Phi, psi and omega in degrees: 000314182293339180266002176081017177292123186279322183246122181250120181267145179072280181053038183297320184251091178249137176258180183300321179299314180295318178297318178298317180295316178297316181297320181295334181236037187294343176275355181252348188230155174227151177235129176242101191284338184065038181300326183302319180297314180296312182299312183287327176294319181287326192236349186222028183238017181301324181302335182254018176088359179259075179287162176305324179296316180295314183290334173295314179297329180281351177090006184287330178293319177297318179295321179299314178300316180295319181295316179298315179295319178298316181292323176298318179295319178296318179300315180300330182268000178079020178280135185284120180251130183247150173282170173102148176131131174062036167269155180118356172276163181302325182266359171223067186292152173304146180094356178249017185300336181296345176300330179307318183294320176296318178295323177298320179289310185288320189256326184266339179091013178290152168285165177297325178295317178299318180296317178296318178297324180297330182266352184236286189298330184271348179296319180299305178300325179298326180265011183059036178229038185300337179275345186249333188236154169099354182222157171256098180198164181302133179095343178275154171294138184274090174252106190222140169249138172252118187247139172274086182145178183240102181294344175288333177269326182215097184296338182288348178301333180288346179274347182267100184300332179293341181264001173271102188277330181208148177229122176241131178231124181053036176082006180240131178290128170259338168219109182285151181291149175293154178241153178269131173276181184298349183256009178081010181265137177280132176228154178286137179284164173297150179296138179218156180241027180296136176259140180238153174230142179284000000 
């Protein structure tokens, strides 16, 4: 914090002094705890030799408890917590990052709206692109997901890839939305490279 580092990863063990410093400069810093790695290492990595007994001896259960308490304290103080971090292990494969939002709700106490904002609205400012990213509004890059479901009611809907109906990045569909034919059946549209702007 004193060195001006904007994004702090993990931050599992924060004391009152660190929390006070973060809170005083909460508009300048973001914290990405990497909870998914800790949770999955402690509870879902037995197949790879990391049983709960082994990970307890390694100190990961203690770190998970400390990380959850630190993130709860940061949330109470309005410090911006971001998802992401340490995916790519066998027990935290790439493409499962949406679990972070569920962990934020279950373990950190965020509302589903807070979890969604952590993954959308705060990404732009974190990358110094706050005018271009994180919102659906005129002038922003059109990065949009179309979901079959309401993540405000069930944040886990974002983990079901079959329910991600469309993906738009920078105004270009990477997965175009299905269209209804005259019989009410959803069909995949022809591939297109149309660019859209919000």
